[in-house]
BAFI-3210 file (N, C-alpha, C; in Angstrom, 3 decimals, decimal comma, padded with zeros to 6 digits):
// residues 228
n [1|2|3|4|5|6|7|8|9|10|11|12|13|14|15|16|17|18|19|20|21|22|23|24|25|26|27|28|29|30|31|32|33|34|35|36|37|38|39|40|41|42|43|44|45|46|47|48|49|50|51|52|53|54|55|56|57|58|59|60|61|62|63|64|65|66|67|68|69|70|71|72|73|74|75|76|77|78|79|80|81|82|83|84|85|86|87|88|89|90|91|92|93|94|95|96|97|98|99|100|101|102|103|104|105|106|107|108|109|110|111|112|113|114|115|116|117|118|119|120|121|122|123|124|125|126|127|128|129|130|131|132|133|134|135|136|137|138|139|140|141|142|143|144|145|146|147|148|149|150|151|152|153|154|155|156|157|158|159|160|161|162|163|164|165|166|167|168|169|170|171|172|173|174|175|176|177|178|179|180|181|182|183|184|185|186|187|188|189|190|191|192|193|194|195|196|197|198|199|200|201|202|203|204|205|206|207|208|209|210|211|212|213|214|215|216|217|218|219|220|221|222|223|224|225|226|227|228]
n.u [-064,065|-064,274|-065,748|-068,693|-068,426|-065,707|-065,281|-066,756|-065,249|-062,839|-063,804|-064,532|-062,029|-060,806|-062,429|-061,753|-059,003|-058,982|-059,761|-058,893|-057,710|-056,572|-054,015|-051,653|-051,815|-051,557|-049,172|-046,350|-044,872|-042,147|-039,920|-037,190|-036,376|-037,859|-036,735|-037,677|-036,649|-037,368|-039,609|-039,700|-039,162|-041,284|-043,473|-044,442|-045,825|-046,068|-048,299|-050,206|-052,544|-052,059|-050,634|-052,594|-054,429|-052,878|-052,540|-055,162|-055,697|-053,973|-055,036|-054,248|-055,367|-057,029|-059,578|-062,337|-062,297|-059,617|-058,512|-059,740|-058,545|-055,932|-056,440|-057,384|-055,056|-053,560|-054,728|-054,374|-051,574|-050,962|-052,237|-050,904|-048,308|-048,541|-049,391|-052,207|-054,943|-053,542|-053,097|-052,702|-053,448|-056,177|-057,056|-056,634|-058,399|-060,843|-060,898|-060,886|-063,416|-065,001|-064,298|-065,169|-067,919|-068,487|-067,533|-069,132|-071,575|-070,980|-070,634|-073,208|-074,739|-073,816|-074,326|-072,416|-070,622|-068,798|-065,773|-065,648|-064,236|-062,883|-061,340|-059,033|-056,309|-056,308|-054,879|-054,014|-056,318|-058,970|-061,846|-063,713|-063,485|-063,613|-066,151|-065,144|-064,676|-066,262|-064,328|-062,033|-062,554|-062,621|-060,005|-058,596|-059,526|-058,451|-055,769|-055,292|-054,707|-052,142|-050,371|-048,445|-049,246|-048,891|-048,960|-051,562|-052,855|-052,289|-053,808|-056,337|-056,230|-056,178|-058,704|-060,323|-060,006|-060,663|-062,767|-064,831|-067,207|-066,657|-065,728|-066,394|-066,587|-065,889|-065,662|-065,800|-064,857|-062,476|-062,160|-061,960|-063,743|-063,463|-065,453|-065,458|-067,177|-068,168|-066,222|-065,316|-065,001|-062,766|-061,103|-060,689|-059,273|-057,153|-056,038|-056,156|-055,774|-053,549|-051,734|-051,552|-050,486|-047,985|-046,956|-046,814|-044,920|-042,729|-042,233|-040,596|-038,676|-037,362|-039,033|-038,616|-039,097|-041,470|-040,992|-040,701|-043,804|-045,069|-044,534|-046,237|-049,461|-052,357|-054,832|-056,561|-057,862|-058,641|-060,860|-061,965|-064,466|-066,715|-069,836|-070,403]
n.v [-083,352|-084,160|-087,112|-087,716|-089,774|-089,878|-087,411|-087,768|-089,811|-088,509|-086,762|-088,474|-089,498|-087,106|-086,368|-088,292|-087,813|-085,260|-085,558|-085,192|-087,327|-088,723|-088,113|-089,849|-091,262|-089,646|-089,071|-090,797|-093,377|-092,421|-094,348|-094,562|-092,225|-092,612|-094,826|-097,336|-099,871|-102,350|-101,959|-101,611|-104,218|-105,703|-104,405|-104,395|-102,976|-099,928|-097,238|-094,198|-091,611|-089,122|-089,795|-091,211|-089,159|-087,548|-089,278|-089,507|-086,885|-086,658|-088,420|-091,157|-093,587|-096,424|-097,185|-096,670|-098,651|-099,365|-097,181|-097,453|-099,788|-098,945|-097,246|-099,103|-100,528|-098,925|-099,234|-101,983|-102,185|-100,785|-102,366|-104,701|-104,127|-103,134|-104,260|-106,346|-104,862|-102,695|-099,085|-097,889|-099,997|-100,308|-097,801|-097,870|-099,925|-098,759|-096,662|-098,178|-099,424|-097,152|-096,087|-098,164|-098,027|-095,485|-095,841|-097,901|-096,586|-094,680|-096,300|-097,325|-094,979|-094,122|-096,184|-098,245|-101,201|-102,535|-103,448|-105,315|-105,248|-107,628|-107,770|-106,360|-106,643|-107,273|-108,810|-111,877|-113,235|-115,290|-114,578|-116,501|-118,374|-121,639|-122,965|-123,845|-127,224|-129,340|-130,882|-129,431|-127,133|-128,163|-129,088|-126,703|-125,384|-127,035|-126,610|-124,127|-124,431|-125,194|-123,235|-120,315|-117,936|-115,308|-115,653|-116,548|-114,271|-112,703|-114,000|-113,328|-110,581|-110,432|-111,499|-109,663|-107,401|-108,264|-110,066|-109,552|-110,655|-113,187|-113,157|-113,154|-111,089|-110,861|-108,574|-108,253|-110,632|-110,737|-112,189|-113,722|-115,190|-117,382|-117,995|-120,380|-121,053|-118,677|-117,454|-116,049|-117,727|-116,872|-115,481|-117,517|-119,561|-118,157|-116,446|-116,865|-119,708|-120,083|-118,472|-119,730|-122,179|-121,337|-120,569|-123,009|-124,176|-122,906|-123,927|-124,361|-122,494|-119,362|-116,405|-112,910|-110,614|-108,064|-104,622|-103,794|-103,937|-104,771|-107,321|-109,133|-110,725|-109,723|-110,812|-113,063|-115,448|-117,344|-118,704|-121,220|-122,272|-124,430|-124,872|-127,422]
n.w [071,178|074,615|075,742|077,745|079,654|080,172|081,300|083,604|084,787|085,330|087,224|089,306|090,086|090,865|093,014|094,879|095,104|096,221|098,844|102,257|103,617|101,573|101,046|101,292|098,929|096,749|095,409|093,955|095,934|097,771|098,204|098,602|099,980|102,262|103,294|102,709|101,571|100,667|099,235|096,281|095,664|096,559|095,463|092,298|090,380|090,683|091,498|091,552|092,560|091,386|089,091|087,711|087,208|085,499|083,315|082,513|081,710|079,547|077,828|077,788|078,351|077,023|077,548|079,856|081,753|081,814|083,089|085,556|086,374|086,959|089,132|090,981|091,309|092,985|095,536|095,843|095,914|098,277|100,207|099,854|100,659|103,287|106,593|107,242|108,772|109,662|109,866|107,309|105,629|106,267|105,473|102,702|102,079|102,683|100,788|098,470|098,492|098,405|095,918|094,191|094,516|093,446|090,848|089,873|089,776|087,842|085,574|085,324|084,980|082,508|080,889|080,412|079,786|082,156|083,946|086,963|090,306|090,098|087,859|088,148|087,574|084,927|083,088|081,552|082,212|081,262|079,384|079,145|081,175|082,549|084,697|087,922|089,003|091,508|092,757|092,188|093,648|096,262|096,462|096,287|098,583|100,591|100,102|101,136|103,763|103,767|103,205|104,179|106,809|105,949|103,177|102,897|103,666|101,460|099,499|100,429|100,095|097,303|096,680|098,007|096,468|093,881|093,895|095,950|096,894|097,657|100,193|103,668|106,319|109,758|111,879|114,634|115,735|114,524|112,111|108,891|106,366|103,664|100,960|098,770|096,705|095,824|094,361|091,326|088,127|086,496|088,302|090,126|088,666|087,340|089,171|092,230|092,547|090,918|092,275|094,821|094,053|093,205|095,619|096,960|095,419|096,277|098,708|101,745|101,278|102,401|102,477|101,581|104,148|105,000|105,839|109,250|110,955|108,703|107,904|108,940|109,044|110,526|111,046|113,060|112,531|109,664|107,447|105,115|102,807|101,038|099,415|098,901]
ca.u [-064,702|-064,161|-067,059|-069,192|-067,938|-064,352|-065,448|-067,216|-064,134|-061,926|-064,454|-064,435|-060,642|-060,560|-063,138|-060,949|-057,731|-059,159|-060,027|-057,735|-057,057|-056,003|-052,653|-050,640|-051,992|-051,536|-047,918|-045,638|-044,178|-040,708|-039,413|-035,774|-036,319|-038,487|-035,968|-038,451|-035,855|-038,003|-040,818|-039,667|-039,095|-042,628|-044,459|-043,937|-046,568|-046,423|-049,293|-050,707|-053,657|-051,546|-050,302|-053,870|-054,947|-052,057|-052,849|-056,502|-055,601|-053,258|-055,782|-053,414|-056,135|-057,842|-060,964|-062,635|-061,890|-058,167|-058,274|-060,167|-057,517|-054,831|-056,898|-057,407|-053,682|-053,106|-055,181|-053,729|-050,190|-050,940|-052,647|-049,875|-047,110|-048,839|-050,013|-053,661|-055,366|-052,780|-053,771|-052,671|-054,233|-057,590|-057,323|-056,745|-059,620|-061,962|-060,876|-061,251|-064,879|-065,573|-064,103|-066,019|-069,287|-068,572|-067,301|-070,333|-072,592|-070,560|-070,945|-074,670|-075,237|-073,398|-074,685|-071,171|-070,314|-067,492|-065,188|-065,756|-062,933|-062,215|-060,450|-058,110|-055,011|-056,638|-054,032|-053,907|-057,591|-059,776|-063,231|-064,570|-062,893|-064,595|-066,583|-064,350|-065,411|-066,330|-063,028|-061,081|-062,856|-062,186|-058,553|-058,139|-059,823|-057,473|-054,437|-055,156|-054,158|-050,759|-049,532|-048,165|-050,231|-048,674|-049,443|-053,013|-053,267|-052,228|-054,989|-057,479|-056,089|-056,587|-060,154|-060,958|-059,974|-061,157|-063,996|-065,194|-068,356|-066,148|-065,261|-067,311|-065,743|-066,451|-064,707|-065,842|-064,020|-061,258|-062,188|-062,322|-064,099|-063,450|-066,457|-064,889|-068,228|-068,463|-065,101|-065,617|-064,115|-061,498|-060,279|-060,337|-058,241|-056,016|-055,491|-055,866|-055,189|-052,196|-050,886|-051,322|-049,553|-046,639|-046,520|-046,456|-043,681|-041,642|-042,246|-039,295|-037,808|-037,688|-039,282|-038,216|-040,145|-041,718|-040,374|-041,401|-045,014|-045,610|-044,240|-047,227|-050,881|-052,848|-056,067|-056,268|-058,446|-059,145|-061,481|-062,430|-065,539|-067,507|-071,201|-070,541]
ca.v [-083,098|-085,278|-087,695|-087,511|-090,780|-089,507|-086,284|-088,360|-090,552|-087,506|-086,218|-089,495|-089,519|-085,832|-086,408|-089,110|-087,112|-084,051|-085,891|-084,947|-088,587|-089,346|-087,595|-090,886|-091,887|-088,633|-089,128|-092,080|-093,599|-092,130|-095,406|-094,325|-091,207|-093,167|-095,976|-098,563|-100,443|-103,560|-101,580|-101,987|-105,680|-106,226|-103,732|-104,438|-102,044|-098,753|-096,352|-093,185|-090,848|-088,076|-090,412|-091,521|-087,888|-087,138|-090,155|-089,143|-085,597|-086,839|-089,429|-092,346|-094,809|-096,862|-097,337|-096,321|-099,778|-099,293|-096,175|-098,055|-100,774|-098,228|-096,793|-100,283|-100,928|-098,120|-099,880|-103,294|-101,991|-100,396|-103,505|-105,727|-103,748|-102,900|-105,382|-106,395|-104,269|-101,488|-097,840|-097,700|-101,072|-099,970|-096,618|-098,332|-100,726|-097,822|-095,974|-099,156|-099,562|-095,876|-095,978|-099,127|-097,506|-094,374|-096,347|-098,655|-095,587|-094,102|-097,258|-097,401|-093,710|-093,960|-097,421|-098,865|-102,522|-102,333|-104,514|-105,194|-105,336|-108,892|-107,689|-105,269|-106,776|-107,175|-109,575|-113,306|-113,837|-115,663|-114,159|-117,681|-119,342|-122,660|-123,061|-124,873|-128,408|-129,523|-131,390|-128,319|-126,257|-128,838|-129,117|-125,354|-125,114|-127,771|-126,037|-122,911|-124,810|-125,619|-122,080|-119,521|-116,922|-114,159|-116,019|-116,575|-112,872|-112,233|-114,552|-112,530|-109,280|-110,617|-111,665|-108,430|-106,457|-108,776|-110,847|-109,360|-111,484|-114,461|-112,955|-112,770|-110,576|-110,721|-107,681|-108,441|-111,771|-110,631|-113,353|-113,601|-116,499|-117,451|-118,880|-120,764|-121,099|-117,328|-116,935|-116,149|-118,680|-116,291|-115,213|-118,815|-120,259|-117,346|-115,632|-117,474|-121,048|-119,907|-117,926|-120,763|-123,165|-120,755|-120,616|-124,395|-124,471|-122,289|-124,497|-124,594|-121,330|-118,267|-115,216|-111,618|-110,070|-106,647|-103,785|-103,656|-104,727|-105,180|-108,720|-109,994|-110,569|-109,679|-111,552|-114,220|-116,661|-117,253|-119,978|-121,375|-123,251|-124,566|-125,292|-128,837]
ca.w [072,475|075,542|075,988|079,107|080,590|080,573|082,228|084,860|085,381|085,892|088,422|090,359|090,573|091,545|094,292|095,783|095,278|097,030|100,244|103,113|103,975|100,379|100,877|101,038|097,621|095,693|094,668|094,040|097,202|097,696|099,072|098,914|101,036|103,464|103,759|102,483|100,482|100,155|098,496|094,860|095,551|096,815|094,616|090,923|089,536|091,480|090,905|092,478|092,007|090,515|087,799|087,048|086,700|084,353|082,188|082,057|081,017|078,283|077,055|077,611|078,575|075,890|078,000|081,249|082,595|081,975|084,123|086,824|086,717|087,607|090,451|091,850|091,594|094,128|096,786|095,892|096,337|099,685|101,036|099,722|101,409|104,697|107,303|107,379|110,029|109,944|109,494|105,855|105,021|106,437|104,669|101,312|101,960|102,638|099,497|097,450|098,499|097,973|094,469|093,486|094,534|092,491|089,504|089,487|089,418|086,571|084,511|085,184|084,438|081,117|080,192|079,964|080,320|082,762|084,743|088,408|090,937|089,846|086,716|088,429|086,915|083,520|082,190|081,788|082,553|080,110|079,551|079,136|082,097|082,914|086,094|088,603|089,450|092,958|093,198|092,139|094,780|097,487|096,451|096,590|099,991|101,400|099,890|101,934|105,069|103,578|102,929|105,372|107,172|105,077|101,848|102,986|103,664|100,076|098,829|100,857|099,423|095,904|096,648|098,457|095,357|092,612|094,034|097,356|097,281|098,179|101,564|104,737|107,393|111,097|112,531|116,080|116,096|113,723|111,238|107,480|105,821|102,205|100,384|097,477|095,689|095,335|093,580|089,895|087,447|086,047|089,480|090,710|087,890|086,913|090,250|093,537|092,402|090,374|093,336|095,842|093,472|093,225|097,024|097,268|094,705|097,022|100,054|102,340|101,108|103,295|101,673|102,138|104,988|104,833|106,859|110,520|111,136|107,414|107,620|109,575|108,788|111,892|111,239|113,908|111,970|108,303|107,105|103,738|102,748|099,825|099,784|098,565]
c.u [-064,591|-065,554|-067,418|-068,659|-066,511|-064,370|-065,849|-066,089|-063,136|-062,498|-064,344|-063,030|-060,325|-061,224|-062,343|-059,641|-057,866|-059,472|-058,741|-056,971|-056,475|-054,553|-051,607|-050,689|-051,843|-050,285|-047,274|-044,900|-042,679|-039,993|-037,954|-035,634|-036,874|-037,734|-036,702|-037,812|-036,412|-039,218|-040,760|-039,550|-040,490|-043,681|-043,908|-044,623|-047,002|-047,407|-049,766|-051,767|-053,191|-051,215|-051,563|-054,455|-054,180|-052,364|-054,245|-056,444|-054,931|-053,861|-054,955|-054,187|-056,988|-059,311|-061,095|-062,147|-060,375|-057,796|-058,633|-059,143|-056,348|-055,223|-056,890|-055,999|-053,112|-053,474|-054,523|-052,304|-050,100|-051,255|-051,652|-048,680|-047,356|-049,606|-051,525|-054,035|-054,615|-053,546|-053,826|-053,483|-055,722|-057,977|-057,521|-058,026|-060,846|-062,042|-061,290|-062,769|-065,549|-065,448|-065,044|-067,470|-069,457|-068,430|-068,512|-071,445|-072,254|-070,930|-072,449|-075,218|-074,937|-073,612|-073,453|-071,025|-068,903|-067,012|-065,465|-064,357|-062,189|-061,249|-059,397|-056,765|-055,166|-055,810|-054,059|-055,224|-058,376|-061,213|-064,182|-063,982|-063,955|-064,944|-065,776|-065,219|-065,411|-064,976|-061,973|-061,295|-062,378|-060,665|-057,983|-058,354|-058,801|-056,086|-054,211|-054,574|-052,681|-049,818|-049,370|-049,267|-050,110|-049,191|-050,968|-053,575|-053,261|-053,420|-056,210|-057,428|-056,568|-058,113|-060,871|-061,031|-060,741|-062,457|-064,470|-066,375|-067,919|-065,690|-066,406|-066,462|-066,529|-065,461|-064,656|-064,915|-062,729|-061,096|-062,510|-062,588|-064,127|-064,506|-066,027|-065,935|-068,538|-067,311|-065,416|-064,604|-062,766|-060,558|-059,812|-059,151|-056,973|-055,353|-055,135|-055,264|-053,753|-051,243|-050,552|-050,356|-048,131|-046,081|-046,054|-045,162|-042,465|-041,544|-040,829|-038,346|-038,258|-037,840|-038,786|-039,372|-040,285|-041,166|-041,283|-042,647|-045,585|-045,394|-045,294|-048,631|-051,574|-054,174|-055,777|-056,793|-058,920|-059,659|-061,774|-063,522|-066,093|-068,877|-071,405|-070,227]
c.v [-084,364|-085,803|-087,617|-088,537|-090,472|-088,323|-086,812|-089,110|-089,592|-086,939|-087,195|-089,504|-088,249|-085,805|-087,206|-088,388|-085,958|-084,336|-085,712|-086,229|-089,325|-088,934|-088,683|-091,472|-090,904|-088,695|-090,491|-092,182|-093,363|-093,103|-095,195|-093,328|-091,737|-094,374|-097,300|-099,335|-101,768|-103,237|-101,966|-103,489|-106,266|-105,649|-103,583|-103,431|-100,819|-097,856|-095,382|-092,346|-089,736|-088,604|-090,742|-090,250|-087,430|-087,971|-089,881|-087,854|-085,739|-087,947|-090,683|-093,655|-095,142|-096,968|-096,889|-097,424|-099,825|-098,288|-096,732|-099,080|-100,104|-097,736|-097,966|-100,729|-100,157|-098,801|-101,251|-103,156|-101,679|-101,576|-104,658|-105,400|-103,626|-104,055|-105,238|-105,849|-103,009|-100,258|-097,662|-098,766|-100,717|-098,758|-097,011|-099,121|-099,822|-097,091|-096,918|-099,292|-098,289|-095,718|-096,912|-098,659|-096,403|-094,874|-097,133|-097,702|-094,949|-095,016|-097,325|-096,138|-093,554|-095,230|-098,101|-100,241|-102,458|-103,539|-104,249|-105,274|-106,586|-108,825|-106,599|-105,436|-106,840|-108,001|-111,038|-113,979|-114,147|-115,251|-115,339|-118,770|-120,346|-122,625|-124,153|-126,029|-128,480|-129,992|-130,297|-127,374|-126,869|-128,840|-127,748|-125,031|-125,795|-127,126|-124,786|-123,197|-125,181|-124,448|-121,260|-118,493|-115,699|-114,434|-116,067|-115,161|-112,281|-112,742|-113,704|-111,138|-109,354|-110,691|-110,379|-107,406|-106,959|-109,580|-110,762|-110,201|-112,820|-114,357|-112,573|-112,348|-110,454|-109,888|-107,906|-109,561|-111,800|-111,851|-112,970|-115,004|-116,426|-118,460|-119,200|-120,739|-119,730|-116,700|-117,108|-117,066|-118,096|-116,015|-116,522|-119,436|-119,424|-116,566|-116,460|-118,870|-120,949|-119,390|-118,983|-121,826|-122,631|-120,755|-122,014|-124,792|-123,902|-122,827|-124,762|-123,428|-120,229|-117,009|-113,959|-111,044|-108,577|-105,886|-103,663|-104,527|-105,231|-106,657|-109,658|-109,692|-110,703|-110,397|-112,826|-115,513|-116,400|-118,626|-120,029|-122,413|-123,332|-125,039|-126,768|-129,704]
c.w [073,353|075,866|077,469|080,101|081,066|081,529|083,606|085,568|086,018|087,194|089,587|090,952|091,352|092,921|095,327|096,118|096,268|098,492|101,067|103,421|102,768|100,165|100,614|099,635|096,449|094,819|094,836|095,376|097,011|098,631|099,478|100,068|102,349|104,023|103,607|101,326|099,950|099,287|097,014|094,637|095,649|095,876|093,204|089,998|090,348|090,743|091,973|091,783|091,063|089,135|087,014|086,445|085,455|083,117|081,635|081,232|079,655|077,418|076,774|077,774|077,350|076,273|079,447|082,180|082,804|083,059|085,496|087,306|087,448|088,997|091,431|092,235|092,789|095,430|096,947|096,431|097,830|100,585|100,940|100,613|102,916|105,318|107,370|108,755|110,396|109,452|107,981|105,128|105,084|105,603|103,206|101,103|101,873|101,307|098,365|097,347|097,997|096,446|093,717|093,448|093,495|091,047|088,995|089,058|088,074|085,411|084,248|084,518|082,950|080,286|079,583|080,592|080,862|083,520|086,199|088,975|090,585|088,676|086,897|087,748|085,417|082,577|082,552|082,108|081,293|080,336|079,591|080,026|082,530|084,392|086,782|089,087|090,967|093,488|093,191|093,314|096,087|097,592|096,819|098,064|100,908|101,289|100,730|103,317|104,983|103,277|104,202|105,614|106,273|103,674|101,820|103,000|102,270|099,275|099,157|100,228|097,978|095,804|097,040|097,329|094,139|092,696|095,484|097,824|097,881|099,633|102,490|105,921|108,683|111,900|114,033|116,538|115,298|112,819|109,811|106,959|104,305|101,752|098,958|096,371|095,100|094,552|092,096|089,205|087,041|087,215|090,110|089,986|087,707|088,038|091,486|093,441|091,894|091,451|094,384|095,322|093,484|094,643|097,393|096,576|095,401|098,442|100,535|102,183|102,065|102,470|102,365|102,928|104,758|106,032|108,070|110,579|109,832|107,143|108,168|109,096|110,128|112,106|112,028|113,308|110,563|107,906|105,615|103,738|101,336|100,269|099,527|099,766]
res [x|x|x|x|x|x|x|x|x|x|x|x|x|x|x|x|x|x|x|x|x|x|x|x|x|x|x|x|x|x|x|x|x|x|x|x|x|x|x|x|x|x|x|x|x|x|x|x|x|x|x|x|x|x|x|x|x|x|x|x|x|x|x|x|x|x|x|x|x|x|x|x|x|x|x|x|x|x|x|x|x|x|x|x|x|x|x|x|x|x|x|x|x|x|x|x|x|x|x|x|x|x|x|x|x|x|x|x|x|x|x|x|x|x|x|x|x|x|x|x|x|x|x|x|x|x|x|x|x|x|x|x|x|x|x|x|x|x|x|x|x|x|x|x|x|x|x|x|x|x|x|x|x|x|x|x|x|x|x|x|x|x|x|x|x|x|x|x|x|x|x|x|x|x|x|x|x|x|x|x|x|x|x|x|x|x|x|x|x|x|x|x|x|x|x|x|x|x|x|x|x|x|x|x|x|x|x|x|x|x|x|x|x|x|x|x|x|x|x|x|x|x|x|x|x|x|x|x]
***
C-alpha cells in the first residue's frame, strides 16, 4: 500500500500540473523544435512536471525530498535560461513559492524531516558545513562586485531557490539585496562561493550568451551586505 505521504506528494504535483498557467512546465522543453539550440548547453539537468508524475507513479524516488528536488529543478532551469524579470522567469518564481508552501505543509502534516529549498541540488553539500567566518563573508561580499551582471544574476537564482531568506527584494525600485549573514553554511560554501570562484577563474573569457533577451539580467541594482 502506498503510504500517505506519497499520496500527498502526488496530490501536490497534480495540483500544480493542473493549473492552466503550468502548461510550459508539463512536458520537456522541445528545444530543437523551438530553435533554442543553446538550451542543452545551459541546462544540464532538464526536468518537467510530467516526468515527476511518471517517476512518482513508478516509485522511482527513494524519498519525498528526492521528488521535491526534481520539482525544484524545473523552476531552477526556467529561471536559469530566461532573463530575470521576464514572463517565464516570473512564472517559475511564482510556482516555486507555491510549491514550497505546499511541500512545507506536507512535511508538517506527516511529521517528516524534510529539505528546504536550499538542498535543491542535493549533491556535494555537507550536512555539517562549518559556519563561515567574518572574513569569509566579507571576502565573498567583495567578490560579488568582481563578477558580471549575468553571473550575479545566477548567484541570486541559486539563493532564491536554496536560501531565500538571504534575499531582500524591493520590487518598486527593482532591487535585490543579498544578506550574506542569512546564507546557510552549506549553501555558502558549496554553492555560491564555489560558483563565484569558478566565475573568477573564467575571468577574461567570453561566455555563450542566451538566446534573445535571455542573455541579460534586468535587475538594475543588486547589493550585498553582512551584519559585521
